[in-house]
N, C-alpha and C positions, 0 to 999 in steps of 0.2 A: 554357331553363331545364332542362327534362328532361336535356338533354346534358350540361350543367355539372353536375348533381346526380350523375348516373352516373359522371363522370371524377372527381371527387371523391372518391367512394367507393372508386373502384378505386384511386386513389392512396394513400388510407389502409390500405388491405389489403396493398398494396405495401410501404408504409414498415413496417407491424406486421412482416410478414413479414421484411425486413431487420433488425430488431430482434431477433427470435427467432434469427436464424443469427448475428449479429454478438455476442450477449452472451456465450455459451459460449466464442466465441474470443477476446474481450477478458479474460475470466476467464484463459485458460491463457495468455495474453502475459504476465500478471504474476503468477508464482508468490509466494506467501506464505509465510515460514517462520518459525513461531511459537517466541518465545525464552521469554518471560515469568520473566527472572532478574532478580534485583538484583545490581548491581554496585558495591561501595564504591569511591568514588574520592577520599574524604578522610575524615578524622576525623570529619565531622557528615553529607556528603553520600551518598547512594546514587544511583545511576543505574538506575531499573527499566527493562531492555530489553524491550520488548513484542515487537516482531517487525521482520522484514526482508520489504521486499515489492520485488522485481525489478520496475522499472517501465520502460515502454518511451520515457519522454520524463521530463526533470527536472521536479521541483514547482515551481519557480520558475524566473525567468530571472537569477538572480544566479550560475550556474555556467557556467564557460565551456570549451569544447572544441575543439581543433583540428578543422576540416574539418566535414563535415555532422553535426549532431546526431542523424541520424537513423542515423548508424552506430554508436551507442552504445546500451547498456542502463545503467539508474541503479540501484543496490541502494540502497534507502532504510531507514534505522533510524528506527523510530517509539520514543520512550521519553519518561520524565520524570524530574525530579529530585525527592527527597524527603530532609527532614532529619530523620535519625535520631539527631541528636546533642542537644548542649545549648547550643550558641551559633549565632547566625545566620550563613551563609555563603553565598557565590555559588557557583552550579554550572558545571562546565567538565568537557567530555568530549572525549576524541580516540579515533579508531577507525580501524584499517587493513582494508580487505579486501582479500582474495587471491583471485585467480582460477585456474582449473585448469590454467595454464601457470606458477603460480608468481610472476605479477607482481602486485605490491602497489599500492593506491591509499589514502593517507593522507587524512583529513578531520577538521577539528576545530571544536567547537561555540566560539564567541567567548565565552560565557559568559552569564549571566543577569544583566540591568542592575540588579536590585535584590536584595538578599540574602535567602535563605530562612529563614524563622523555624523554630526547633525545633518539629517536629511538623506542619509544612507541605510542599507539595508544588506543583510547577508545573504548568502544564497540559502537553497533548501536545506534543513537540518533533521534528524530523525532521532527519535528517543523510543526505546522498544524494551520489554521487560516479557519474562516466560511465566506462565501461570499453568496450572494443570488444564489440561485439553478437555475434561469434563466439565469445565466451567464456564460461565460467559461473563465477560467484562460488561458491566453496566454503567459505571462511571469513572471519568477523570477529574481530578483536582488538582488545580495548580496552587503551589504552596509559595507563600511568600512572607518569610517569617513567621509570625504568630496568624497571620491573615490565609484564609483559604477560599478558594473560588471553585465552587464543584460544576461540573458539565456533565449533565446525564446523556449518556450514550444510545440514541434511539436507533435501532437498526430499521433499514429499509424494509417496506413490505413488497408483496407481488402486486399492490394497486397503487402505491404512492412511496416517493421517496422523502423521507421527513428529514429535518434538520433539528440539532439541539438548540436548546434555547438556555444558557448560563444564568445562575442565580447572583453571579456578581457584576459589577458595574462594568460594563464593556462599551467599545466604539466600534462600528463597522466601518472598514477600510472602504477606498473608494474602488480598489482592484484587489483580485486575490490571485494566488498562483496554485496551479495544480501540477502535481508530478506526472510526467508522462510516463506512460507505460506500453508495451509492446502488447498486442492482442492477438494471441493466436487465433480467435474466432474470425477475426477480420480478413486471414489469409486463409482461412480453409477452403472457402468455397472456389475462391480461384485456383488454389492447388488442387481441388478435387476435380474442377472442369479440365484442366491440363492434364491430370492424370487420366482421366477418360480418353482425351484425345489422343495421348501418347499409347496408352494401350491398344486403340482402334487402329493407329498407324503399325503399330508391331503386329497387331493379329493380321492386318492386310499384307505387310510384306511376309509375314510367315505363310499365308495362303499361295502368295505369289512365287514363293520357293520352292513349295511342293509341286507346281504346276509343271 
């Protein structure tokens, strides 16, 4: 029993240490580029562009790529629709990502199933596409028929977090919505402290059992 307790406490400490090491690496692997812009896509519907997150894997299995999916990164746009007009209408959005070699990747939202009533908004939605992992996505363009509205994607630096400025005409909404994410780093320290306490308790019981 004493040997099992010591082994379990040691395993817990190792797991916590791995969490502490992997948490900052996971954050670094998924750069987040804030947008927080409204883009009008019809007479009634605006698409509120929240942010682009460059993920290491697709957020669903509906996207197909050639070869190993691990050879790709996945720029993912978070957004929602809002009806700023006077008539109910469905939402539909088409965007095109451009990488640092000039290659382009177009993706479209099939649209909302139900019409959005005036003054109402949808829940958060996503659009993502795979690009080779040796590339860097540098621009996202909203395509509206023959009109295009490019947004330069400016990555955060070590000293300051920058936001993008679109060249198209946009309006800034009163509020924004940010997706909630579970952060491993926020739990790492409490788990580490708990592991150390448990380890110390296990060792005390171990010494007591040997007396």
